[in-house]
C-alpha positions as MATLAB code, in Angstrom:
seq = 'MLYHAYQTKLDLLQPVLALARLAGAALGPWNGAAELPPRALSGAVSIPLRHMVAALELVSRVGLTHHRPSYGIDRVTCGTREAAVTEVPIHVTPFGTLLQFRKDVDLAQPRVLVVAPLSGHFATLLRGTIRTLLADHDVYVTDWHNARDVPLDAGRFGFDDYIAHVIRFLEVMGPGAHVLAVCQPCVQVLAAAALMAEDDNPAQPLSMTLMAGPVDTRINPTKVNELATSKPIDWFERTLIARVPWRHAGAGRRVYPGFVQLIAFMSMNITRHDKAHRDLYDHLVKGETEQAQAIRDFYDEYFAVLDLPAEFYLETVRWVFQEARLAKGELTWRDRRVDPRAIRRTALLTVEGERDDICALGQTSAAQDLCSGLRPYLKRHHMQVGVGHYGVFSGRRWENHIYPIVRNLMLSAE';
ca = [
     -13.064   23.356    5.528;
     -12.177   20.663    2.972;
     -12.482   17.763    5.423;
     -15.580   19.177    7.096;
     -17.331   19.537    3.715;
     -16.439   15.949    2.836;
     -17.663   14.646    6.200;
     -20.947   16.528    5.832;
     -21.580   15.096    2.378;
     -20.719   11.620    3.656;
     -23.184   12.008    6.522;
     -25.939   13.168    4.176;
     -25.284   10.181    1.914;
     -25.743    7.580    4.654;
     -29.584    7.488    4.551;
     -29.454    6.921    0.782;
     -27.017    4.017    1.175;
     -29.093    2.534    3.978;
     -32.245    2.800    1.876;
     -30.528    1.020   -1.030;
     -29.515   -1.825    1.290;
     -33.017   -2.060    2.752;
     -34.581   -2.132   -0.711;
     -32.234   -4.894   -1.745;
     -33.011   -6.821    1.416;
     -36.691   -6.652    0.568;
     -36.000   -8.581   -2.632;
     -34.502  -11.563   -0.860;
     -31.959  -12.742    1.732;
     -29.323  -10.054    2.245;
     -25.865  -10.930    3.428;
     -24.204   -7.564    3.868;
     -23.568   -4.651    1.520;
     -21.152   -6.694   -0.557;
     -23.647   -9.456   -1.308;
     -26.723   -9.464   -3.481;
     -29.857  -11.468   -2.633;
     -29.318  -14.950   -4.129;
     -32.980  -15.148   -5.143;
     -32.640  -11.913   -7.099;
     -29.766  -13.376   -9.076;
     -31.374  -16.712   -9.827;
     -32.849  -17.540  -13.177;
     -36.335  -17.516  -11.641;
     -36.581  -13.739  -11.342;
     -37.436  -11.324  -14.100;
     -34.810   -9.404  -16.043;
     -36.156   -6.012  -14.839;
     -35.823   -7.183  -11.227;
     -32.254   -8.336  -11.837;
     -31.416   -4.894  -13.233;
     -33.046   -3.262  -10.216;
     -31.073   -5.348   -7.724;
     -27.806   -4.732   -9.577;
     -28.498   -0.983   -9.554;
     -29.256   -1.083   -5.832;
     -25.951   -2.748   -5.100;
     -24.015   -0.137   -7.064;
     -25.802    2.610   -5.160;
     -25.105    0.880   -1.839;
     -21.403    0.723   -2.676;
     -21.054    4.484   -3.170;
     -18.802    6.058   -0.552;
     -15.579    5.280    1.270;
     -14.559    3.621    4.510;
     -11.820    4.857    6.839;
     -11.367    1.605    8.748;
      -8.627   -0.908    8.003;
      -9.975   -3.988    6.197;
      -8.986   -7.437    7.373;
      -5.900   -9.090    5.922;
      -7.961  -12.258    5.681;
      -4.942  -14.568    5.866;
      -5.984  -17.364    8.210;
      -4.097  -20.291    6.712;
      -1.173  -20.835    4.383;
       0.470  -23.863    2.803;
       4.033  -24.444    4.015;
       5.744  -27.270    2.213;
       3.426  -30.251    2.426;
       1.165  -29.018    5.207;
      -1.332  -26.258    5.857;
      -0.586  -23.963    8.787;
      -2.806  -21.600   10.735;
      -1.771  -17.933   10.660;
      -2.191  -15.499   13.555;
      -1.602  -11.743   13.439;
       0.653  -10.739   16.341;
       1.557   -7.100   17.139;
       5.272   -7.097   17.945;
       5.948   -3.398   18.422;
       3.405   -0.566   18.503;
       3.820    3.198   18.173;
       1.086    5.833   17.804;
       1.600    5.831   14.041;
       2.244    2.201   13.174;
       2.445   -1.410   14.276;
       5.094   -3.986   13.481;
       2.738   -6.870   12.736;
       3.900  -10.465   12.461;
       1.950  -13.139   10.584;
       2.853  -15.985   12.910;
       2.451  -19.494   11.506;
       1.671  -22.594   13.492;
       4.746  -24.470   12.250;
       8.028  -25.410   13.863;
      10.106  -24.334   10.895;
      12.933  -21.791   10.667;
      12.415  -19.566    7.628;
      13.982  -16.275    6.474;
      12.463  -13.276    8.258;
      11.293  -10.447    6.018;
       9.881   -7.008    6.800;
       7.375   -5.846    4.175;
       7.372   -2.035    4.216;
       4.019   -0.766    3.011;
       3.442    2.624    1.418;
       1.846    5.408    3.424;
      -0.049    6.894    0.494;
      -3.767    6.832    1.161;
      -4.450    3.097    1.503;
      -3.928    0.652    4.342;
      -1.159   -1.956    4.352;
      -3.880   -4.557    3.686;
      -3.502   -3.560    0.030;
      -0.456   -5.857    0.145;
      -2.306   -8.942    1.372;
      -1.508  -10.761   -1.894;
       2.180   -9.940   -1.529;
       2.170  -11.114    2.069;
       0.224  -14.297    1.340;
       2.724  -15.314   -1.344;
       5.739  -14.577    0.862;
       4.289  -16.549    3.783;
       4.808  -19.917    2.135;
       8.585  -19.617    2.469;
       9.176  -16.779    4.943;
       8.456  -15.473    8.414;
       6.642  -12.268    7.403;
       6.255   -8.949    9.223;
       4.580   -5.791    7.869;
       4.538   -2.096    8.710;
       0.848   -1.731    9.529;
       0.468    2.065    9.382;
      -2.293    3.727   11.412;
      -4.847    6.179   10.052;
      -3.606    9.648   11.003;
      -7.132   10.847   11.719;
      -7.217    8.358   14.611;
      -3.908    9.517   16.160;
      -4.348   12.124   18.946;
      -2.531   15.428   18.620;
      -0.475   14.761   21.747;
       1.278   11.900   19.893;
       3.290   14.577   18.103;
       4.325   14.874   14.477;
       5.156   12.162   11.967;
       7.390   13.273    9.137;
       9.743   11.759    6.574;
      12.499   11.297    9.171;
      10.066    9.541   11.496;
       9.155    7.049    8.783;
      12.836    6.173    8.337;
      13.209    5.909   12.117;
      10.299    3.457   12.221;
      11.911    1.240    9.556;
      15.186    1.197   11.504;
      13.423    0.492   14.807;
      11.259   -2.270   13.357;
      14.342   -4.002   11.915;
      16.080   -3.680   15.276;
      13.083   -5.243   17.018;
      13.172   -8.127   14.525;
      16.887   -8.548   15.215;
      19.940   -9.368   13.072;
      19.561  -11.482    9.955;
      16.267  -10.125    8.591;
      15.426   -9.042    5.037;
      13.427   -6.025    3.909;
      11.057   -5.593    0.970;
       9.651   -2.152    0.109;
       6.667   -1.583   -2.169;
       6.357    1.712   -4.077;
       6.696    4.931   -2.068;
       8.881    3.626    0.828;
      11.673    2.453   -1.477;
      13.328    5.813   -0.768;
      12.946    5.533    3.005;
      14.084    1.893    3.080;
      17.168    2.681    1.004;
      17.926    5.560    3.363;
      17.419    3.361    6.436;
      19.733    0.667    5.042;
      22.398    3.281    4.299;
      22.235    4.759    7.794;
      22.311    1.331    9.423;
      25.302    0.315    7.290;
      27.174    3.493    8.193;
      26.535    2.806   11.890;
      27.441   -0.880   11.476;
      24.064   -1.625   13.037;
      23.846   -5.405   13.691;
      20.218   -5.337   12.495;
      21.057   -4.018    9.015;
      19.147   -6.247    6.565;
      20.750   -9.138    4.720;
      18.887   -8.178    1.559;
      16.816   -5.243    0.315;
      14.154   -5.585   -2.391;
      12.866   -2.307   -3.842;
       9.714   -2.695   -5.924;
       8.300    0.029   -8.194;
       9.504    2.947   -6.067;
      10.402    6.584   -6.836;
      14.137    6.489   -6.116;
      14.860    9.004   -8.891;
      11.738   10.727  -10.210;
      13.718   12.718  -12.776;
      13.847    9.616  -14.951;
      10.912    9.061  -17.346;
       8.510   11.388  -15.452;
       4.933   10.113  -15.159;
       1.708   12.045  -14.618;
       2.266   11.639  -10.877;
       5.719   13.238  -11.177;
       4.441   16.018  -13.417;
       1.652   16.851  -10.977;
       4.106   17.008   -8.075;
       6.397   19.416   -9.929;
       3.688   21.546  -11.524;
       2.973   23.552   -8.360;
       5.097   25.031   -5.571;
       5.009   23.195   -2.259;
       2.987   25.954   -0.594;
       0.203   25.311   -3.132;
      -0.024   21.698   -1.935;
      -0.146   22.887    1.666;
      -2.842   25.497    1.018;
      -4.985   23.359   -1.271;
      -4.704   19.754   -0.075;
      -4.011   19.874    3.650;
      -6.983   19.832    6.050;
      -7.677   19.415    9.752;
      -9.386   16.296   11.083;
     -12.991   17.026   12.222;
     -13.779   17.075   15.939;
     -15.578   13.709   16.099;
     -12.395   11.686   15.441;
      -9.580   10.799   17.855;
      -7.109   12.858   15.847;
      -9.314   15.972   15.868;
      -7.316   19.048   14.908;
      -4.409   17.127   13.364;
      -3.316   18.426    9.967;
      -3.563   15.664    7.365;
      -3.540   14.948    3.675;
      -6.947   13.214    3.478;
      -7.059    9.746    1.967;
     -10.157   10.630   -0.034;
      -8.192   13.361   -1.843;
      -5.464   10.886   -2.763;
      -8.049    8.388   -3.982;
      -9.697   10.989   -6.213;
      -6.298   11.874   -7.666;
      -5.482    8.221   -8.415;
      -8.896    7.526   -9.917;
      -8.755   10.608  -12.144;
      -5.630    9.200  -13.767;
      -7.556    6.122  -14.963;
     -11.182    7.190  -14.790;
     -12.110    5.229  -17.940;
     -10.818    2.004  -16.421;
     -12.739    2.518  -13.164;
     -15.913    3.392  -15.052;
     -15.590    0.219  -17.119;
     -15.001   -1.881  -13.990;
     -18.290   -0.710  -12.459;
     -20.142   -1.260  -15.714;
     -18.707   -4.766  -15.756;
     -19.820   -5.292  -12.159;
     -23.364   -4.267  -13.100;
     -23.372   -6.660  -16.089;
     -22.010   -9.563  -14.039;
     -24.691   -9.020  -11.391;
     -27.486   -8.930  -13.967;
     -26.199  -12.123  -15.597;
     -25.730  -13.874  -12.263;
     -21.966  -14.219  -12.785;
     -21.232  -14.101   -9.069;
     -17.564  -15.135   -9.200;
     -16.610  -12.381  -11.632;
     -18.701   -9.867   -9.693;
     -17.036  -10.836   -6.418;
     -13.560  -10.250   -7.852;
     -14.507   -6.662   -8.699;
     -16.184   -6.205   -5.295;
     -13.074   -7.402   -3.492;
     -10.812   -4.997   -5.380;
     -12.974   -1.947   -4.714;
     -13.691   -2.880   -1.113;
      -9.935   -2.494   -0.597;
      -9.469    0.418   -2.981;
     -12.209    2.469   -1.299;
     -10.757    1.947    2.183;
      -8.722    5.114    2.673;
      -6.236    6.323    5.266;
      -5.201    9.908    6.055;
      -1.531   10.869    5.974;
       0.125   13.195    8.496;
       0.508   16.530    6.708;
       4.221   16.855    7.443;
       4.979   13.431    5.983;
       3.007   14.131    2.819;
       4.519   17.571    2.212;
       8.080   16.423    2.889;
       7.608   13.452    0.568;
       6.279   15.649   -2.260;
       9.110   18.123   -1.849;
      12.070   15.879   -1.041;
      11.255   12.890   -3.267;
       9.207   14.213   -6.173;
      10.232   17.845   -6.518;
      13.865   17.797   -5.416;
      14.930   14.125   -5.790;
      17.206   14.618   -2.794;
      18.293   10.999   -2.387;
      19.188   10.620   -6.066;
      21.173   13.879   -5.974;
      23.017   13.003   -2.755;
      21.258   15.775   -0.813;
      18.958   13.803    1.501;
      19.596   14.164    5.221;
      18.145   12.348    8.211;
      18.200   14.234   11.495;
      20.997   16.434   10.122;
      22.984   13.426    8.886;
      23.697   13.044    5.188;
      22.327    9.795    3.750;
      24.937    8.018    1.625;
      23.836    4.767   -0.090;
      27.499    4.071   -0.931;
      27.851    2.980    2.705;
      25.831   -0.153    1.944;
      28.338   -2.970    1.428;
      26.753   -6.147    2.780;
      23.010   -5.831    2.021;
      22.155   -7.567   -1.266;
      20.018   -5.401   -3.551;
      17.169   -6.329   -5.903;
      15.199   -3.703   -7.817;
      11.961   -4.613   -9.604;
      10.052   -2.552  -12.174;
       6.976   -3.094  -14.334;
       7.068   -2.467  -18.066;
       3.726   -0.614  -18.063;
       4.011    1.161  -14.722;
       2.408    4.605  -15.077;
       3.131    5.618  -11.466;
       6.838    4.733  -11.102;
       8.198    4.487  -14.626;
      11.070    2.344  -15.845;
      14.390    3.557  -14.523;
      13.088    5.284  -11.396;
      13.631    2.272   -9.132;
      16.684    0.806  -10.856;
      18.433    4.114  -10.132;
      19.206    2.538   -6.746;
      21.704    0.260   -8.494;
      24.002    3.190   -9.286;
      23.470    4.861   -5.910;
      24.614    1.681   -4.115;
      28.049    1.815   -5.727;
      29.680    0.297   -2.647;
      28.028   -3.061   -3.358;
      29.938   -5.622   -5.379;
      28.234   -6.613   -8.647;
      27.271  -10.094   -7.438;
      25.187   -8.504   -4.662;
      23.077   -6.472   -7.100;
      20.284   -7.586   -9.388;
      17.546   -5.864  -11.391;
      14.369   -7.341  -12.873;
      11.988   -5.692  -15.331;
       8.695   -7.578  -15.572;
       7.156   -7.527  -19.029;
       3.457   -6.782  -19.389;
       2.610   -5.456  -15.910;
       1.621   -2.067  -14.562;
       2.234   -0.725  -11.086;
       0.050   -3.148   -9.107;
       1.174   -6.129  -11.188;
       4.655   -5.769   -9.738;
       3.525   -6.941   -6.296;
       0.198   -8.728   -6.880;
      -1.377  -11.123   -9.349;
      -0.131  -14.042  -11.398;
       3.052  -12.457  -12.745;
       4.091  -11.468   -9.224;
       3.482  -15.004   -8.009;
       4.955  -16.882  -10.977;
       7.748  -14.640  -12.262;
       8.760  -11.965   -9.752;
       8.391  -13.798   -6.453;
      10.801  -16.653   -7.350;
      13.494  -14.023   -7.992;
      12.757  -12.321   -4.649;
      12.831  -15.667   -2.837;
      16.134  -16.676   -4.430;
      17.728  -13.372   -3.504;
      16.814  -13.840    0.148;
      18.000  -17.434    0.175;
      21.325  -16.529   -1.393;
      21.818  -13.746    1.178;
      21.126  -16.024    4.165;
];
């Protein structure tokens, strides 16, 4: 009933949102829900009207979208020239696409697979990470599909299936690639690398970068960790799992809805989100369009949510956050024990943010001890001062401080 109640409320809200857009359009040229009428923001209109238009935009922005936003990466600078970028699906499964950002340059660059989290948002959340990497690398990404759009006859998608996808995508890319995992999939990527090393798989990555991921959640527990361990797993299944409504392609599939995950994330920093929308209102009233657009862009992405397959969500909560199976040497994949000590040739970089309140200091660097089969010169850790979770893989400190370390690791492993 949870999903059906949400869908009903969303349907009832649509006339209100449409009315807000129409009212705004009546005040001047309207260029979509994310744009205010230029005339309403000009100095020629009255202050009360500017307040009215700003309020209308905030009303029109209420609600979520369940469609993947665009990556918006059309061009990138490579060396001294600008190259066009085309998104090319390389390998497609019901649950995800191996997507290449192909550049119009005749230049051999290190190939890297960016493994995106499957945690309520689309892989487009990593567009800044991808854009930065593209200057010096041939970039691929795990473009996960919204579970509510995957028909029931496609079968299940659990923790083991995620690992299998990472292995398969690396095999499709071929020998000599690198892998970079952001947040949640650090565990699955480490497991995939260990399994591939044990099998002497020719496609095992040359380097592995793990960024702000929950490798060992017993270390410096955060609110996320405390929530995951505060209830038994059957509580999560009873309370948070719902069935996709009939109107969608995945009707009947059991999922952890993206809107539930978003509410959980926002409740952790509700004061910050409230301030951001107050700031948006003020910027709109003052006609500060550049500052307003930056906030719009962030929330356009943040409010685009994706549903997770129920089995993947529940197994992740239990195996990663409640039981820390990988850290304790108890994780198995298709009845095989996962042993990170098998990794001997894949260079390792772990990255953490000083102010990360989702994956605290020490949780990702735990991979350094687990990969005891690697010689010291193949291991490196970086703690970035002054950044929270998102600052590890986006923003100025990612571009200016963290990325050069990532790039150098890949170059040294080539």
